[in-house]
C-alpha positions as CSV (number, residue, x, y, z in Angstrom):
1,X,11.9,-15.0,-4.9
2,X,11.0,-17.5,-2.2
3,X,7.7,-15.6,-1.7
4,X,7.0,-15.2,-5.4
5,X,7.1,-19.4,-5.4
6,X,4.9,-19.5,-2.2
7,X,2.2,-17.0,-3.2
8,X,2.2,-19.1,-6.8
9,X,1.8,-22.6,-5.1
10,X,-1.2,-21.2,-2.8
11,X,-2.8,-19.4,-6.1
12,X,-2.3,-22.7,-7.7
13,X,-4.1,-24.7,-4.8
14,X,-7.0,-22.1,-4.7
15,X,-7.7,-22.7,-8.5
16,X,-7.4,-26.4,-7.9
17,X,-9.8,-26.7,-5.0
18,X,-12.4,-24.0,-7.1
19,X,-12.0,-26.5,-10.1
20,X,-12.6,-29.5,-8.4
21,X,-15.6,-27.9,-6.7
22,X,-17.1,-27.0,-10.2
23,X,-16.7,-30.7,-11.2
24,X,-18.7,-32.2,-7.8
25,X,-21.7,-29.9,-8.4
26,X,-22.1,-30.8,-12.4
27,X,-25.7,-31.6,-13.3
28,X,-26.5,-35.2,-12.9
29,X,-26.6,-37.2,-16.3
30,X,-29.7,-39.0,-18.0
31,X,-28.7,-42.0,-15.9
32,X,-28.8,-40.7,-12.6
33,X,-32.0,-42.3,-10.7
34,X,-33.9,-40.3,-8.5
35,X,-36.1,-42.0,-6.1
36,X,-39.7,-40.8,-5.6
37,X,-42.2,-42.0,-2.8
38,X,-45.8,-41.8,-3.8
39,X,-48.5,-43.0,-1.1
40,X,-51.8,-44.9,-1.7
41,X,-53.4,-47.9,-0.6
42,X,-54.9,-48.9,-4.2
43,X,-51.6,-48.9,-6.4
44,X,-51.2,-52.2,-8.8
45,X,-48.1,-53.7,-8.3
46,X,-46.9,-56.4,-10.7
47,X,-45.0,-59.3,-9.1
48,X,-41.7,-57.7,-10.4
49,X,-42.8,-54.6,-8.7
50,X,-43.1,-56.3,-5.5
51,X,-39.5,-56.4,-4.8
52,X,-40.0,-56.2,-0.8
53,X,-41.1,-60.1,-1.3
54,X,-38.6,-61.3,-3.5
55,X,-34.8,-59.5,-3.4
56,X,-33.9,-61.2,-0.1
57,X,-34.3,-64.5,-1.9
58,X,-32.1,-63.3,-4.6
59,X,-29.1,-62.2,-2.4
60,X,-25.8,-64.2,-2.7
61,X,-27.1,-66.4,-5.3
62,X,-26.2,-67.0,-8.9
63,X,-29.3,-66.3,-10.9
64,X,-30.7,-67.0,-14.2
65,X,-33.5,-65.3,-15.6
66,X,-36.0,-66.1,-18.6
67,X,-37.9,-62.5,-19.7
68,X,-38.0,-60.0,-22.7
69,X,-39.2,-56.6,-23.0
70,X,-42.4,-57.0,-21.1
71,X,-40.1,-57.8,-18.1
72,X,-40.6,-54.2,-16.9
73,X,-40.8,-52.2,-13.6
74,X,-42.2,-48.6,-13.1
75,X,-42.1,-48.8,-9.3
76,X,-40.6,-50.8,-6.1
77,X,-42.2,-51.4,-3.1
78,X,-38.7,-51.5,-1.1
79,X,-40.3,-49.4,1.9
80,X,-41.6,-50.3,4.9
81,X,-44.9,-48.3,5.2
82,X,-48.0,-50.3,5.6
83,X,-51.3,-50.1,6.6
84,X,-52.7,-52.5,9.5
85,X,-54.3,-54.6,7.0
86,X,-51.0,-55.2,5.3
87,X,-51.6,-52.9,2.2
88,X,-48.4,-51.2,0.6
89,X,-49.0,-47.4,1.1
90,X,-45.3,-46.2,0.0
91,X,-44.1,-46.9,-3.4
92,X,-40.9,-45.7,-4.9
93,X,-41.2,-44.7,-8.5
94,X,-38.2,-44.6,-10.9
95,X,-37.2,-41.2,-12.2
96,X,-34.2,-39.9,-13.9
97,X,-32.9,-36.3,-15.1
98,X,-32.8,-35.4,-18.7
99,X,-30.0,-33.3,-20.2
100,X,-31.8,-30.3,-18.9
101,X,-32.1,-31.4,-15.5
102,X,-35.8,-32.3,-15.7
103,X,-37.4,-35.4,-13.9
104,X,-39.1,-37.8,-16.2
105,X,-40.4,-41.0,-15.2
106,X,-39.2,-44.2,-16.6
107,X,-39.2,-48.1,-16.7
108,X,-36.8,-50.3,-16.2
109,X,-35.9,-53.9,-17.3
110,X,-36.0,-56.6,-14.7
111,X,-32.6,-57.7,-15.6
112,X,-31.2,-54.1,-15.0
113,X,-33.1,-53.8,-11.8
114,X,-31.4,-57.0,-10.3
115,X,-28.2,-55.9,-11.4
116,X,-28.4,-52.3,-9.9
117,X,-29.7,-54.2,-6.7
118,X,-26.3,-56.3,-6.5
119,X,-28.0,-59.3,-7.7
120,X,-25.5,-61.6,-9.4
121,X,-27.7,-62.4,-12.7
122,X,-25.3,-65.2,-14.5
123,X,-27.6,-65.8,-17.4
124,X,-30.3,-64.7,-19.4
125,X,-32.9,-66.8,-21.5
126,X,-35.0,-65.9,-24.3
127,X,-38.4,-67.1,-25.2
128,X,-39.8,-66.8,-28.5
129,X,-39.4,-63.6,-30.2
130,X,-36.0,-63.1,-28.5
131,X,-34.7,-61.2,-25.3
132,X,-35.0,-57.8,-27.0
133,X,-38.6,-59.0,-28.4
134,X,-37.9,-58.2,-32.1
135,X,-37.9,-61.7,-33.9
136,X,-40.8,-62.6,-36.0
137,X,-43.1,-65.4,-34.9
138,X,-41.4,-69.0,-35.3
139,X,-38.0,-67.4,-36.3
140,X,-35.0,-69.1,-35.2
141,X,-33.0,-67.3,-32.4
142,X,-29.2,-67.8,-31.9
143,X,-27.6,-68.0,-28.6
144,X,-25.3,-64.9,-28.2
145,X,-24.5,-62.1,-25.6
146,X,-26.7,-59.0,-24.5
147,X,-24.5,-55.7,-25.7
148,X,-25.9,-53.9,-22.7
149,X,-25.2,-56.1,-20.0
150,X,-22.8,-58.3,-21.2
151,X,-24.8,-61.5,-20.2
152,X,-24.9,-64.5,-22.3
153,X,-28.2,-65.1,-23.8
154,X,-29.5,-68.8,-24.6
155,X,-32.5,-69.2,-26.8
156,X,-35.3,-71.0,-25.6
157,X,-37.2,-71.6,-28.9
158,X,-36.6,-73.6,-32.0
159,X,-35.0,-77.1,-31.4
160,X,-34.1,-76.0,-27.6
161,X,-37.1,-75.1,-25.9
162,X,-35.9,-76.6,-22.7
163,X,-32.5,-75.5,-21.1
164,X,-29.9,-78.5,-21.1
165,X,-28.3,-79.3,-17.9
166,X,-24.9,-77.6,-19.2
167,X,-26.9,-74.5,-20.1
168,X,-28.0,-74.3,-16.3
169,X,-24.8,-75.0,-14.6
170,X,-23.9,-73.0,-11.8
171,X,-27.1,-71.4,-11.1
172,X,-28.6,-71.7,-7.5
173,X,-32.4,-70.5,-8.7
174,X,-34.2,-69.3,-11.6
175,X,-36.4,-66.1,-12.1
176,X,-39.1,-66.4,-14.7
177,X,-40.8,-62.7,-15.7
178,X,-42.6,-62.8,-19.1
179,X,-46.1,-60.8,-19.6
180,X,-48.6,-63.5,-20.7
181,X,-51.8,-62.4,-22.2
182,X,-54.1,-65.5,-21.2
183,X,-54.3,-67.4,-24.3
184,X,-53.5,-70.9,-24.8
185,X,-51.5,-70.6,-28.1
186,X,-49.4,-67.6,-26.7
187,X,-46.1,-69.7,-26.3
188,X,-45.0,-68.0,-23.3
189,X,-46.8,-70.6,-21.0
190,X,-45.3,-73.4,-23.1
191,X,-41.9,-71.9,-22.2
192,X,-43.0,-71.6,-18.5
193,X,-43.5,-75.6,-18.9
194,X,-40.1,-76.4,-20.0
195,X,-38.3,-74.2,-17.4
196,X,-40.4,-75.7,-14.7
197,X,-39.4,-79.1,-16.0
198,X,-35.8,-78.3,-16.4
199,X,-35.6,-77.1,-12.7
200,X,-37.4,-80.0,-11.4
201,X,-34.8,-82.3,-13.2
202,X,-31.7,-80.1,-12.1
203,X,-33.1,-79.4,-8.5
204,X,-33.4,-75.4,-9.2
205,X,-35.5,-73.5,-7.5
206,X,-37.9,-71.3,-9.5
207,X,-39.1,-68.2,-9.0
208,X,-42.1,-66.7,-10.9
209,X,-42.8,-63.0,-10.8
210,X,-46.5,-62.8,-11.5
211,X,-48.2,-60.3,-13.8
212,X,-51.7,-59.2,-14.4
213,X,-53.7,-61.1,-17.2
214,X,-55.2,-58.7,-19.4
215,X,-57.9,-61.3,-20.7
216,X,-57.9,-62.4,-17.2
217,X,-62.2,-62.3,-16.8
218,X,-62.6,-64.7,-19.7
219,X,-62.7,-68.3,-19.7
220,X,-63.7,-69.7,-23.0
221,X,-63.2,-71.8,-26.1
222,X,-62.6,-75.7,-26.5
223,X,-60.4,-77.6,-24.2
224,X,-57.5,-79.5,-25.6
225,X,-57.3,-82.8,-26.5
226,X,-54.3,-84.6,-25.7
227,X,-53.7,-86.1,-28.9
228,X,-53.2,-82.3,-30.3
229,X,-50.6,-81.7,-27.8
230,X,-48.0,-79.1,-29.5
231,X,-46.0,-76.3,-28.5
232,X,-49.0,-73.9,-29.2
233,X,-51.3,-76.1,-26.7
234,X,-49.5,-78.2,-24.3
235,X,-52.2,-78.8,-21.3
236,X,-56.1,-79.7,-21.3
237,X,-57.2,-76.0,-20.9
238,X,-59.5,-74.0,-22.9
239,X,-58.3,-71.1,-25.4
240,X,-58.8,-68.6,-22.9
241,X,-57.7,-69.6,-19.5
242,X,-58.3,-66.7,-17.1
243,X,-55.3,-67.0,-15.2
244,X,-52.3,-65.1,-14.4
245,X,-49.0,-66.8,-15.3
246,X,-48.1,-67.4,-11.6
247,X,-51.4,-69.1,-11.2
248,X,-50.7,-71.0,-14.1
249,X,-47.4,-72.3,-12.9
250,X,-49.2,-73.7,-9.7
251,X,-51.6,-75.4,-11.9
252,X,-48.7,-77.1,-13.9
253,X,-47.0,-78.2,-10.8
254,X,-50.6,-79.2,-9.0
255,X,-51.7,-81.2,-11.8
256,X,-48.1,-83.0,-12.5
257,X,-48.0,-81.9,-16.0
258,X,-44.5,-81.9,-16.0
259,X,-42.5,-85.1,-17.5
260,X,-42.6,-88.2,-15.1
261,X,-45.2,-85.9,-12.8
262,X,-42.1,-84.2,-11.5
263,X,-42.7,-80.9,-9.5
264,X,-40.2,-78.1,-9.3
265,X,-39.6,-76.2,-6.0
266,X,-41.8,-73.4,-7.0
267,X,-42.4,-69.4,-5.6
268,X,-45.2,-67.1,-7.0
269,X,-44.4,-63.6,-6.3
270,X,-47.9,-62.3,-6.4
271,X,-49.3,-59.0,-7.6
272,X,-50.3,-56.4,-5.1
273,X,-53.9,-54.8,-5.5
274,X,-55.0,-56.8,-8.5
275,X,-58.1,-58.2,-9.4
276,X,-59.0,-60.7,-12.1
277,X,-61.8,-58.4,-14.0
278,X,-60.0,-55.1,-13.5
279,X,-58.8,-53.2,-16.9
280,X,-55.2,-53.8,-17.3
281,X,-53.2,-51.8,-20.2
282,X,-49.7,-53.1,-21.1
283,X,-46.9,-50.6,-20.9
284,X,-45.1,-52.3,-24.0
285,X,-46.3,-54.9,-26.5
286,X,-45.5,-58.2,-25.2
287,X,-44.5,-59.5,-28.8
288,X,-44.1,-57.6,-32.2
289,X,-47.4,-58.6,-33.3
290,X,-49.4,-57.3,-30.6
291,X,-49.0,-53.7,-30.4
292,X,-51.9,-52.3,-28.5
293,X,-54.8,-53.4,-25.8
294,X,-57.1,-53.9,-28.9
295,X,-55.0,-56.4,-30.4
296,X,-54.4,-58.3,-27.1
297,X,-57.9,-58.5,-26.3
298,X,-58.8,-59.8,-30.1
299,X,-55.8,-61.8,-30.3
300,X,-57.5,-65.4,-29.4
301,X,-60.2,-64.9,-31.7
302,X,-58.4,-63.8,-34.7
303,X,-55.4,-66.2,-33.8
304,X,-57.7,-69.3,-35.4
305,X,-57.2,-67.4,-38.8
306,X,-53.3,-68.5,-38.4
307,X,-54.4,-72.0,-39.4
308,X,-56.3,-71.1,-42.4
309,X,-55.3,-68.7,-45.7
310,X,-56.9,-65.8,-44.0
311,X,-54.3,-62.8,-42.9
312,X,-54.5,-61.6,-39.4
313,X,-52.9,-58.0,-40.5
314,X,-49.5,-59.1,-40.1
315,X,-47.0,-57.0,-42.1
316,X,-49.6,-53.9,-41.6
317,X,-49.8,-51.5,-38.6
318,X,-53.3,-53.4,-37.3
319,X,-51.7,-56.9,-36.6
320,X,-54.6,-59.0,-34.7
321,X,-57.2,-56.0,-35.6
322,X,-58.0,-56.8,-39.1
323,X,-58.4,-59.9,-41.3
324,X,-58.7,-60.7,-44.8
325,X,-57.6,-62.5,-47.8
326,X,-57.3,-62.5,-51.7
327,X,-60.4,-65.0,-51.6
328,X,-62.6,-62.9,-49.8
329,X,-63.5,-60.5,-52.6
330,X,-67.1,-59.9,-51.5
331,X,-65.8,-58.2,-48.5
332,X,-65.2,-54.3,-48.5
333,X,-62.2,-53.6,-46.4
334,X,-58.7,-53.7,-48.2
335,X,-55.3,-54.0,-46.7
336,X,-51.9,-55.3,-48.5
337,X,-49.3,-57.0,-46.1
338,X,-45.7,-55.6,-46.8
339,X,-42.7,-56.9,-44.7
340,X,-42.3,-54.5,-41.5
341,X,-41.1,-55.1,-37.6
342,X,-42.3,-58.5,-36.7
343,X,-43.1,-59.8,-40.4
344,X,-40.2,-59.8,-42.7
345,X,-42.4,-62.5,-44.9
346,X,-45.9,-61.8,-43.7
347,X,-49.0,-64.0,-45.4
348,X,-49.9,-62.6,-48.7
349,X,-47.0,-60.2,-49.0
350,X,-47.9,-57.7,-51.8
351,X,-51.3,-59.0,-52.5
352,X,-54.4,-57.1,-52.0
353,X,-56.7,-58.6,-49.2
354,X,-60.3,-58.3,-48.4
355,X,-61.8,-58.6,-45.2
356,X,-63.0,-56.5,-42.1
357,X,-61.5,-53.9,-40.0
358,X,-61.9,-54.5,-36.1
359,X,-59.6,-51.9,-34.7
360,X,-62.4,-49.4,-33.3
361,X,-65.0,-52.2,-32.1
362,X,-65.9,-52.7,-28.6
363,X,-63.8,-54.9,-26.0
364,X,-64.7,-58.5,-26.6
365,X,-65.5,-60.5,-23.2
366,X,-65.5,-64.2,-24.8
367,X,-63.6,-66.1,-27.5
368,X,-65.8,-64.5,-30.8
369,X,-66.4,-67.4,-33.3
370,X,-68.1,-64.9,-35.8
371,X,-65.4,-63.5,-37.9
372,X,-64.1,-67.1,-38.6
373,X,-67.6,-68.4,-39.4
374,X,-68.0,-65.1,-41.8
375,X,-64.5,-65.8,-43.6
376,X,-65.4,-69.4,-44.2
377,X,-68.9,-68.5,-45.6
378,X,-67.3,-65.9,-47.9
379,X,-64.3,-67.6,-49.2
380,X,-64.0,-68.5,-52.8
381,X,-62.4,-72.0,-52.2
382,X,-63.6,-73.7,-49.2
383,X,-61.5,-76.7,-50.0
384,X,-58.2,-74.7,-49.5
385,X,-59.5,-72.7,-46.5
386,X,-58.0,-74.7,-43.3
387,X,-54.3,-75.8,-43.2
388,X,-53.1,-78.4,-40.6
389,X,-52.4,-75.7,-38.2
390,X,-55.6,-74.9,-37.6
391,X,-56.2,-78.5,-35.3
392,X,-53.1,-77.5,-33.4
393,X,-54.7,-74.1,-32.7
394,X,-58.1,-75.4,-31.9
395,X,-56.8,-78.3,-29.8
396,X,-59.3,-80.6,-31.6
397,X,-60.6,-81.6,-35.0
398,X,-64.0,-80.8,-33.7
399,X,-64.2,-77.4,-34.4
400,X,-63.3,-77.6,-38.2
401,X,-65.5,-80.5,-38.5
402,X,-68.4,-78.1,-37.0
403,X,-67.4,-75.2,-39.2
404,X,-67.3,-77.2,-42.7
405,X,-70.9,-78.9,-41.3
406,X,-72.3,-75.6,-41.1
407,X,-72.9,-75.6,-37.5
408,X,-74.1,-72.2,-35.5
409,X,-71.9,-70.5,-33.3
410,X,-74.3,-71.1,-30.5
411,X,-74.1,-75.0,-31.3
412,X,-70.5,-74.8,-31.3
413,X,-70.2,-73.0,-28.1
414,X,-72.9,-75.3,-26.5
415,X,-70.3,-78.0,-27.3
416,X,-67.5,-76.4,-24.9
417,X,-69.7,-76.3,-22.0
418,X,-69.0,-79.3,-20.0
419,X,-65.3,-79.2,-20.7
420,X,-65.2,-75.3,-19.6
421,X,-67.1,-76.1,-16.3
422,X,-64.6,-79.1,-15.4
423,X,-61.5,-77.0,-16.3
424,X,-63.1,-74.1,-13.9
425,X,-63.1,-76.8,-11.0
426,X,-59.7,-77.8,-11.7
427,X,-58.1,-74.3,-11.8
428,X,-59.9,-73.2,-8.4
429,X,-57.2,-74.5,-5.9
430,X,-54.4,-72.6,-7.8
431,X,-56.2,-69.2,-8.2
432,X,-54.4,-66.4,-6.3
433,X,-56.6,-63.1,-6.8
């Protein structure tokens, strides 16, 4: 009997070991990260991917971050391989195994990356369109909690554009990571202003993770006049400023544009291997109505229509790649705006609009006025063409007056020259690339 019990016990232990061994060799799940290192001295890395330059600045600190879906990493330079000239030659890319065990490259949210790097992220601050980037332009976004991380989310839009002291309580440092598109009325640079102001007033250092400007080679348009300052234009700059958001932060600080001339404790983490005139395609849409490179390139030129009765394609799949209205009936292209992602109530909803399709044209390399002038020339009622928002977008009353007076595009452009030259001189000390 004793021998039977001994044999049974041994058999049970053998089966248990085999069973546990089988569990240990189970195929990795989808969430398994597999670092793969590639070598090159010409890899473009965003500030967020330049992890070697900032992770040590966040260790052991309570961190707040303002970001959205554009705050992505596809790689990290957290290796020590460099050439004598300092260029990184080893970059760690993010891969994971799918259910079948195949490796797939993926992008990672800056918030998830910081948490996985054992950084104590405490709060997320959301700009226009929200942390997950799904809200319409101008839509009220409420505070809440991120369902994926459990972190509190504080909206920085509507009546709470600048975080209050109690909303910053307990933070040692703030991180800013948003993808800008280089236009004055794209409100992420306005959110940057208010974050810098709040950090300056509450003695919180600010770390800006720089990103390429997809319109970085263009400096053009009328310079904003102080009396027309608003959330879609806070500083005396042209419509297209040709700066990265890190450079822009340095200019806000250096020109003392913050309230009472305050300056915040600012650190900019630069992009690596970036040149201002290089092509840069965004991996995700920076906001709901900029779905692709074409819309981003045309955004500044077509956004003037938001101050008129002309639609820029909100409520279609060609946002900022078409324009039209029910009042341009002698134009041939037709579309009908309907509610969709990013446009719950698009202008001219359900109405047939007539205009022009620009989705296949060559990339523009300046602020184009020809479509605005063409629409004004063809509208049925010029008295209802403009609305009050146009002057806020233009940053001056002069542009509307010039169009109504019938000035040519070249005459209008000539009137910008002095302002543009002065701006280029002003921004020079703040350029990084």
